[in-house]
C-alpha positions as CSV (number, residue, x, y, z in Angstrom):
1,M,-53.7,8.7,48.2
2,I,-55.9,10.5,50.6
3,G,-57.4,8.1,53.2
4,L,-54.9,5.4,52.6
5,P,-52.9,4.0,55.5
6,D,-49.4,5.3,56.0
7,E,-48.0,1.8,55.3
8,V,-49.7,1.7,51.9
9,K,-48.5,5.2,51.0
10,Q,-44.9,4.2,51.9
11,Y,-45.2,1.1,49.8
12,I,-46.4,3.0,46.8
13,Q,-43.6,5.6,47.1
14,K,-41.1,2.7,47.3
15,L,-42.6,1.2,44.1
16,E,-42.5,4.5,42.3
17,Q,-38.8,5.0,43.4
18,E,-37.9,1.5,42.2
19,N,-39.8,2.1,38.9
20,K,-37.8,5.3,38.4
21,E,-34.5,3.6,39.1
22,L,-35.4,0.7,36.7
23,K,-36.3,3.2,33.9
24,E,-32.9,4.9,34.4
25,E,-31.2,1.5,34.4
26,L,-33.1,0.5,31.2
27,K,-32.1,3.8,29.5
28,R,-28.4,3.2,30.4
29,L,-28.5,-0.4,29.2
30,K,-30.1,0.7,25.9
31,E,-27.3,3.3,25.3
32,E,-24.6,0.7,26.1
33,F,-26.3,-1.8,23.8
34,E,-26.4,0.7,21.0
35,E,-22.7,1.4,21.4
36,Y,-22.0,-2.3,21.6
37,K,-23.9,-2.9,18.3
38,K,-21.8,-0.2,16.6
39,R,-18.6,-1.7,17.8
40,H,-19.7,-5.2,17.0
41,P,-21.5,-5.2,13.6
42,R,-23.4,-8.1,12.3
43,T,-20.6,-8.9,9.8
44,V,-18.6,-10.5,12.7
45,G,-19.0,-14.1,13.5
46,V,-17.3,-16.8,15.5
47,K,-15.9,-20.0,14.0
48,N,-13.9,-22.6,16.0
49,G,-13.6,-20.0,18.8
50,K,-12.1,-17.3,16.6
51,P,-13.8,-14.2,15.2
52,Y,-14.1,-13.8,11.5
53,F,-15.6,-11.3,9.1
54,Y,-18.1,-12.0,6.3
55,K,-19.4,-9.5,3.8
56,S,-23.1,-8.8,3.6
57,S,-24.9,-8.6,0.3
58,T,-24.2,-5.3,-1.5
59,K,-26.5,-5.8,-4.5
60,S,-28.0,-2.4,-5.5
61,Q,-31.8,-2.0,-5.3
62,T,-31.6,0.3,-8.3
63,P,-29.0,-1.3,-10.6
64,K,-27.7,0.8,-13.4
65,K,-27.5,-0.2,-17.0
66,P,-24.0,-1.5,-17.9
67,G,-21.9,0.4,-20.4
68,A,-21.1,4.1,-21.0
69,K,-23.6,6.8,-20.2
70,K,-25.6,8.5,-23.0
71,G,-23.5,11.2,-24.8
72,H,-20.1,9.5,-24.1
73,K,-17.9,9.0,-27.1
74,P,-17.4,5.3,-27.9
75,Y,-13.9,3.8,-27.3
76,F,-12.1,2.1,-30.1
77,R,-8.7,0.5,-30.0
78,A,-6.1,2.7,-31.8
79,M,-4.8,1.4,-35.1
80,P,-1.1,0.3,-35.1
81,E,1.4,2.8,-36.3
82,H,2.9,0.5,-38.9
83,I,1.9,-2.8,-40.6
84,D,4.5,-5.6,-40.3
85,E,2.8,-8.1,-42.7
86,V,0.1,-8.1,-45.3
87,R,-1.9,-11.3,-46.0
88,R,-4.3,-11.5,-48.9
89,I,-7.5,-13.6,-48.3
90,P,-8.9,-14.9,-51.6
91,V,-12.5,-16.1,-51.9
92,M,-12.9,-19.2,-54.1
93,V,-16.1,-20.7,-52.6
94,C,-19.2,-18.9,-51.6
95,P,-19.5,-19.2,-47.8
96,E,-23.3,-18.9,-48.1
97,C,-24.3,-21.6,-50.5
98,G,-21.0,-23.4,-51.0
99,G,-21.0,-22.8,-54.8
100,T,-18.0,-22.0,-57.0
101,D,-19.7,-19.9,-59.6
102,L,-18.0,-16.6,-58.6
103,S,-17.1,-13.7,-60.8
104,E,-13.7,-13.7,-62.3
105,K,-13.0,-10.1,-61.3
106,V,-12.7,-8.9,-57.7
107,Q,-15.3,-6.2,-57.2
108,E,-13.7,-4.7,-54.0
109,T,-11.2,-5.3,-51.3
110,R,-12.0,-4.8,-47.6
111,N,-9.1,-4.1,-45.2
112,R,-9.1,-5.4,-41.7
113,T,-6.2,-5.0,-39.2
114,Y,-5.5,-7.0,-36.1
115,E,-2.5,-7.4,-33.8
116,D,-0.9,-10.7,-32.7
117,I,1.9,-12.0,-30.5
118,P,4.4,-14.3,-32.3
119,V,5.0,-17.7,-30.8
120,C,8.1,-17.4,-28.7
121,K,10.9,-20.0,-28.5
122,P,13.8,-19.8,-26.1
123,V,17.2,-19.0,-27.7
124,A,20.2,-20.9,-26.4
125,I,23.4,-18.8,-26.7
126,Q,26.9,-20.1,-26.0
127,L,29.5,-17.5,-25.1
128,E,33.1,-18.0,-26.2
129,I,34.9,-15.8,-23.7
130,E,38.4,-14.9,-24.6
131,R,41.0,-14.7,-21.9
132,R,44.3,-13.0,-22.2
133,Y,47.2,-12.6,-19.9
134,C,47.6,-9.0,-18.4
135,R,51.3,-8.2,-17.8
136,T,50.3,-5.4,-15.4
137,C,47.9,-7.5,-13.2
138,K,50.0,-10.7,-13.7
139,K,46.9,-12.8,-14.4
140,L,44.4,-13.9,-17.1
141,V,41.6,-11.4,-17.7
142,E,38.4,-11.5,-19.7
143,A,35.7,-9.0,-20.8
144,P,32.8,-8.6,-18.3
145,V,29.4,-10.1,-19.4
146,T,26.7,-7.7,-18.2
147,W,23.6,-9.4,-19.6
148,V,24.0,-12.5,-17.5
149,L,24.6,-12.7,-13.8
150,P,27.7,-14.7,-12.7
151,G,27.0,-18.4,-12.5
152,A,23.5,-17.9,-14.0
153,R,22.1,-20.3,-16.7
154,L,19.4,-17.8,-17.7
155,S,19.7,-14.3,-19.1
156,L,19.3,-11.3,-16.9
157,R,16.1,-10.4,-18.8
158,V,14.6,-13.8,-18.0
159,M,15.5,-13.5,-14.4
160,L,14.0,-10.0,-14.1
161,I,10.8,-11.2,-15.7
162,V,10.6,-13.9,-13.0
163,V,11.1,-11.2,-10.4
164,W,8.5,-9.0,-12.1
165,F,6.0,-11.9,-12.1
166,K,6.6,-12.6,-8.4
167,I,7.0,-9.2,-6.9
168,K,5.0,-6.8,-9.1
169,L,2.2,-9.2,-10.4
170,R,2.2,-11.3,-7.1
171,M,2.2,-14.6,-8.9
172,T,3.0,-17.8,-7.0
173,E,6.0,-20.0,-7.5
174,E,3.8,-22.6,-8.9
175,A,2.2,-20.3,-11.6
176,I,5.4,-18.8,-12.9
177,P,6.9,-22.0,-14.4
178,E,3.6,-22.7,-16.1
179,V,3.5,-19.2,-17.7
180,F,7.1,-19.5,-19.0
181,N,6.4,-23.0,-20.4
182,R,3.1,-22.1,-22.1
183,L,4.0,-18.7,-23.5
184,F,7.8,-18.9,-24.0
185,G,8.6,-22.6,-24.3
186,L,11.1,-22.2,-21.5
187,K,11.1,-24.9,-18.8
188,I,11.9,-23.8,-15.2
189,C,10.9,-25.4,-11.9
190,E,9.6,-23.9,-8.7
191,G,12.9,-24.4,-7.0
192,E,14.6,-22.5,-9.8
193,V,12.2,-19.6,-9.3
194,I,13.2,-19.3,-5.6
195,H,16.9,-19.5,-6.6
196,I,16.4,-16.7,-9.2
197,L,14.8,-14.5,-6.6
198,D,17.7,-15.1,-4.2
199,Q,20.3,-14.4,-6.9
200,V,18.7,-11.2,-8.1
201,A,18.2,-10.0,-4.6
202,R,21.9,-10.4,-3.8
203,A,22.7,-8.6,-7.0
204,F,20.4,-5.7,-5.9
205,G,21.9,-5.7,-2.4
206,P,24.3,-2.7,-3.0
207,Y,21.4,-0.7,-4.5
208,Y,19.2,-1.4,-1.5
209,Q,21.9,-0.2,0.8
210,Q,22.2,3.0,-1.3
211,L,18.4,3.5,-1.0
212,M,18.7,3.1,2.8
213,Y,21.5,5.8,2.8
214,N,19.5,8.1,0.6
215,I,16.3,7.9,2.6
216,R,18.2,9.2,5.6
217,K,19.1,12.4,3.7
218,E,15.6,13.1,2.4
219,P,13.9,16.3,3.5
220,S,10.9,14.2,4.7
221,R,9.7,10.6,4.8
222,N,6.4,8.9,5.5
223,I,6.6,5.9,7.8
224,D,4.1,3.1,8.4
225,E,4.0,-0.6,9.2
226,T,1.7,-3.6,8.9
227,S,1.6,-7.1,10.1
228,W,3.7,-9.8,8.4
229,R,4.5,-13.5,8.8
230,I,7.8,-15.4,8.6
231,N,7.4,-19.1,8.6
232,G,4.1,-18.8,10.4
233,E,5.4,-16.5,13.1
234,N,4.3,-12.9,13.6
235,A,6.5,-10.1,12.2
236,N,6.1,-6.6,10.8
237,L,6.7,-5.0,7.5
238,W,7.8,-1.4,7.6
239,T,7.8,1.1,4.8
240,F,9.7,4.4,4.4
241,V,8.6,6.7,1.5
242,S,10.1,9.9,0.2
243,K,9.5,11.7,-3.1
244,G,11.7,9.3,-5.1
245,I,12.3,6.3,-2.8
246,T,10.1,3.5,-1.4
247,L,12.0,1.4,1.1
248,Y,10.7,-1.7,2.9
249,K,12.1,-3.5,6.0
250,I,10.8,-6.8,7.5
251,A,11.5,-7.2,11.2
252,C,10.1,-9.2,14.2
253,S,9.5,-6.0,16.2
254,R,7.0,-3.2,15.9
255,G,9.0,-1.0,18.3
256,H,11.0,2.2,17.7
257,K,14.3,0.3,17.4
258,V,13.5,-0.8,13.8
259,P,13.2,2.7,12.3
260,L,16.0,4.0,14.6
261,K,18.4,1.3,13.3
262,L,17.5,1.9,9.7
263,L,17.4,5.7,9.8
264,G,20.1,6.3,12.4
265,K,20.1,8.9,15.2
266,N,21.3,11.7,13.0
267,H,19.0,11.3,9.9
268,E,17.8,14.5,8.3
269,G,14.3,15.8,7.5
270,V,10.8,15.4,8.9
271,D,9.2,12.1,9.9
272,V,5.5,11.8,8.9
273,H,3.5,9.1,10.8
274,D,0.2,8.1,12.3
275,R,1.0,9.0,15.9
276,F,1.8,5.4,16.9
277,S,3.8,5.3,20.2
278,A,6.9,3.9,18.5
279,Y,7.3,7.1,16.5
280,K,7.0,9.2,19.7
281,T,9.9,7.2,21.2
282,L,11.8,7.6,17.9
283,A,11.3,11.4,18.1
284,K,12.8,11.5,21.6
285,K,15.8,9.5,20.5
286,T,16.5,11.5,17.3
287,K,15.1,15.0,18.1
288,N,13.9,15.2,14.6
289,P,10.8,17.3,13.7
290,Q,7.6,15.2,13.3
291,Q,4.4,15.6,11.4
292,D,1.2,13.8,12.6
293,C,-1.2,12.4,10.0
294,W,-4.3,14.5,9.9
295,T,-6.3,11.8,8.2
296,H,-5.8,9.6,11.3
297,I,-6.7,12.6,13.5
298,T,-9.9,13.4,11.6
299,N,-10.9,9.7,11.4
300,N,-10.4,9.4,15.2
301,A,-12.6,12.5,15.7
302,E,-15.2,11.0,13.3
303,E,-15.3,7.9,15.5
304,L,-16.0,10.1,18.5
305,A,-18.8,11.7,16.6
306,H,-20.2,8.2,15.9
307,F,-20.2,7.1,19.5
308,Y,-20.5,10.3,21.6
309,R,-23.0,12.3,19.5
310,A,-23.0,16.1,20.2
311,E,-19.5,16.3,21.9
312,G,-17.9,14.0,19.3
313,K,-19.5,15.8,16.4
314,Y,-18.3,19.2,17.8
315,I,-14.7,17.9,18.0
316,H,-14.9,16.4,14.6
317,Q,-16.2,19.7,13.0
318,V,-13.4,21.7,14.8
319,V,-10.7,19.3,13.7
320,K,-11.9,19.3,10.1
321,R,-12.1,23.1,10.0
322,I,-8.6,23.6,11.4
323,Y,-7.2,21.2,8.9
324,E,-8.8,22.9,6.0
325,S,-7.5,26.2,7.3
326,A,-4.0,24.7,7.5
327,K,-4.1,23.3,4.0
328,A,-5.2,26.7,2.7
329,Y,-1.6,28.1,3.3
330,D,-0.4,25.7,0.6
331,H,2.9,25.1,2.5
332,K,3.7,28.8,2.5
333,G,2.8,29.6,6.1
334,T,5.0,31.0,8.8
335,D,5.7,30.1,12.4
336,K,3.3,32.9,13.4
337,D,0.6,31.3,11.2
338,I,1.2,28.0,12.9
339,E,0.9,29.5,16.4
340,Q,-2.4,31.2,15.4
341,L,-3.8,27.9,14.0
342,F,-2.9,26.0,17.2
343,Q,-4.3,28.8,19.4
344,N,-7.6,28.8,17.5
345,M,-7.8,25.0,17.9
346,K,-7.1,25.2,21.6
347,D,-9.6,27.9,22.2
348,E,-12.4,25.8,20.5
349,L,-11.5,22.4,21.9
350,D,-10.3,23.2,25.4
351,I,-13.7,23.1,27.1
352,P,-15.3,20.7,29.7
353,Y,-16.6,17.4,28.3
354,K,-18.9,14.9,29.9
355,S,-17.3,12.0,28.0
356,Q,-14.0,10.8,29.3
357,H,-13.0,9.6,25.8
358,C,-13.6,13.0,24.3
359,H,-11.7,14.7,27.1
360,K,-8.7,12.3,26.7
361,F,-8.7,12.8,22.9
362,V,-8.5,16.6,23.2
363,V,-5.8,16.5,25.9
364,N,-3.6,14.2,23.9
365,L,-4.2,16.2,20.7
366,L,-3.2,19.5,22.3
367,K,0.0,17.8,23.6
368,E,1.1,17.4,20.0
369,K,1.5,21.1,19.3
370,D,5.0,20.8,17.7
371,N,3.9,17.9,15.5
372,L,0.6,19.1,14.0
373,F,1.5,21.9,11.5
374,E,5.0,21.2,10.1
375,F,3.4,20.9,6.7
376,V,2.0,24.4,6.8
377,K,5.5,25.9,6.3
378,N,7.5,23.0,4.8
379,P,6.8,22.2,1.1
380,H,8.5,18.8,1.4
381,V,6.0,17.6,4.1
382,D,2.6,16.1,3.6
383,G,-0.2,16.7,6.1
384,T,-1.2,13.1,5.8
385,N,0.5,9.7,5.8
386,N,-1.2,8.6,2.6
387,A,2.0,7.9,0.7
388,A,3.0,5.2,3.2
389,E,-0.5,3.8,3.3
390,R,-0.5,3.4,-0.5
391,A,3.0,1.9,-0.4
392,L,1.7,-0.9,2.0
393,R,-1.1,-1.9,-0.4
394,P,1.0,-4.1,-2.7
395,P,2.6,-6.2,0.1
396,V,-0.7,-6.5,1.9
397,T,-2.3,-8.0,-1.2
398,A,0.7,-10.3,-1.5
399,R,0.3,-11.3,2.1
400,K,-3.3,-12.4,1.5
401,I,-2.1,-14.6,-1.4
402,S,1.1,-16.1,0.1
403,G,0.7,-15.6,3.8
404,G,4.1,-13.9,4.1
405,N,7.5,-15.5,3.7
406,R,8.6,-19.1,4.5
407,S,12.0,-18.2,5.9
408,T,14.1,-15.3,7.1
409,K,16.2,-15.5,4.0
410,G,13.0,-15.2,1.9
411,S,11.9,-12.1,3.9
412,K,15.3,-10.4,3.3
413,N,15.0,-11.1,-0.5
414,Y,11.4,-9.9,-0.5
415,E,12.2,-6.6,1.2
416,I,15.0,-5.9,-1.3
417,L,13.1,-6.8,-4.5
418,L,10.0,-5.0,-3.3
419,S,12.0,-1.9,-2.5
420,V,13.6,-1.9,-6.0
421,S,10.4,-2.6,-7.8
422,Q,8.3,0.1,-6.0
423,T,11.1,2.7,-6.2
424,L,11.3,2.2,-10.0
425,H,7.5,2.3,-10.3
426,Q,7.4,5.5,-8.2
427,N,9.8,7.1,-10.7
428,G,7.9,6.0,-13.8
429,Q,10.3,3.2,-14.6
430,N,10.0,-0.6,-14.7
431,L,12.1,-3.5,-13.5
432,I,12.6,-5.2,-16.8
433,E,13.9,-2.1,-18.8
434,H,15.7,-0.2,-16.0
435,G,16.8,-3.1,-13.8
436,P,19.9,-4.0,-15.8
437,E,21.2,-0.4,-15.5
438,I,20.9,-0.6,-11.7
439,L,22.5,-4.1,-11.6
440,L,25.4,-3.0,-13.9
441,T,26.3,-0.4,-11.3
442,S,25.4,-2.4,-8.2
443,Y,27.1,-5.6,-9.1
444,G,30.2,-3.8,-10.4
């Protein structure tokens, strides 16, 4: 710029400064746009002013040949242990040419075995119940009928099958009567299905109360919640899972008062959760030991790695390494081991960060010192909340089918029946076979 007037030099310098600022602004906008694209994937659209999700094509570019891999043994259905009926199939006409010039003697016999379900027909049973006068009680008495609920016109087995269809198999009230009519020849209506669910739920009421009492005495329990609907209004379905109990509760609130009311202030054991704020308030009210879910912690750290690159990746690696070290103790660690684990994590994570999100994550994580490593020394405590997450899958699937419950009464029945069904399933039992034993005790 030698020989140029001062005004021209100043103008060029101004343009260079503006160009530099614009390049910095462009770089910043590109980074923000990249983050925006990650947070708003293309699978999100808008319809009638509301966001919705649609799945993109997942067809593989290198499709595999269907069937078992080479070298795998073929699978055959096991032969039945006993034969109930033998049918002889004679051949009198040739199926090839239609001729009848067949040999008089049978050259060989080929055996073929198959299994069938007999055509079912409902059985109507009339009970002639004797009544006698008891001189001690001063009234007429009769023997209890345990295979039919009081006032019911269907057997207990039929009613439990209805509940099994609705709760376990998630069939609709419209489909259940059709199945009963087509397969069993038993005619019931949709209203009767709802009445059966209500009657069985009331019969299981005492057992549900016993589950609620037992869950308070467990050495640990996993807690989680998901959204629910009651007559179109928003609600929440809570689950409480221990080693032998799965309990559900539907409430209009997502706050700490729901688990506090169900568990009580003096419940025993450790509460395992996903660090939701309601559980923090619950801990302050009950003073119970807590265990944060490490799956949620590592997932949150992985999200930092996704958005904040080097700093996020560093946090994610540290968190994963500390968790693996904690699991290596196999629930046989000591308080000294826990202190050492936390100190190692603090030494590695307590450093300056450029990202405010990374800094905030680390600060909040280090505040959870007493809630991070309870599983290291306690064999009854899991390091993750996977048990509660799995317990929520059946009702979440049912919610997608039915949309929730149509009334408060229906939600009460559903939480009872779902708790009984899932608890039996958790213990390797089923509703149809073991439900009568529970009802015999519950109904008195």
